[in-house]
N, C-alpha and C positions, 0 to 999 in steps of 0.2 A: 504494500500500500504506500509506504513512504517512498519507495523507489519510483512509483508512477507519479507521485506528487512532485518529486525532484525533477523528473523528466519533463513534466508539464511546466514547471517553473523555468527550467533551462530553455525550453522551446519558446516560452513567452518572452524571456529576456533577449534571446537571439533574434526573434522576430521583430521586437520593438526596435532594437538597435539597427538591424538591417534596413528596416523601412525608414527609420530616421535618416540613416546615411544616404539611402536612395533619394529621399525627398530633398535633403540638403544638396546633393549633387545636381538634381534636376532644377532646383530653384537657383543655384549658383550659375548654371549655364543658360537659363532661359529668361530670368527676370532680373532687371537692373534696378535694385532697390536704391542705389546711390543716385540715380536719376530722379526717383520719386521724392526723395527727401532733400533737405537743404544742402547746399554745397559744403564741402569740407566736414562732413559728418559720416565718413566712411565706416568708422568703428560702430556707430549706432546702427547703420544700415546692415552691417554684417550680423550684429546681435539680433536685430529684428528678423533677419533671414533665418538665423539659428532657431529662434523661438517659433517661427512659422513652420520650419522643418520639423521641429519636435512635435508640435501639435498635429501636423498633417501625417507624419510618420506613425504617430501613436494611433490616430484614427484609422488609418489604412491597416495597420497591424491588428488592431482590435477587430476590424471587420473580418480579416482573413482567419483569425483565431476563432471567431464565433462561427464562421462557415465550417471550419474543420470540426469544431465541437458538435455542431448540428449534424454534420454528415456522420460522425461517430455514433450519435444517438439515434440515427434514422433506423437502424435494424430493430430497435425496440418497438417501433410502430408495427412491424410485421409479425410480432410474436403474439 
């Protein structure tokens, strides 16, 4: 029981970090936050991009984890 809880926790952490990194990479290549904000505020625009990437990556990761969990529980419908 504890081993499956540990595997679930590891999968959740890896998924969150992976999707946060993907979101950060996509935001950094496609959106110019420094153009949207005041000039000479590069550090603030990067911090804003990081926070948006964390939020977006967490939401996408939570979606995929809930789809995986729902698909694992689907056989109980057929019993």
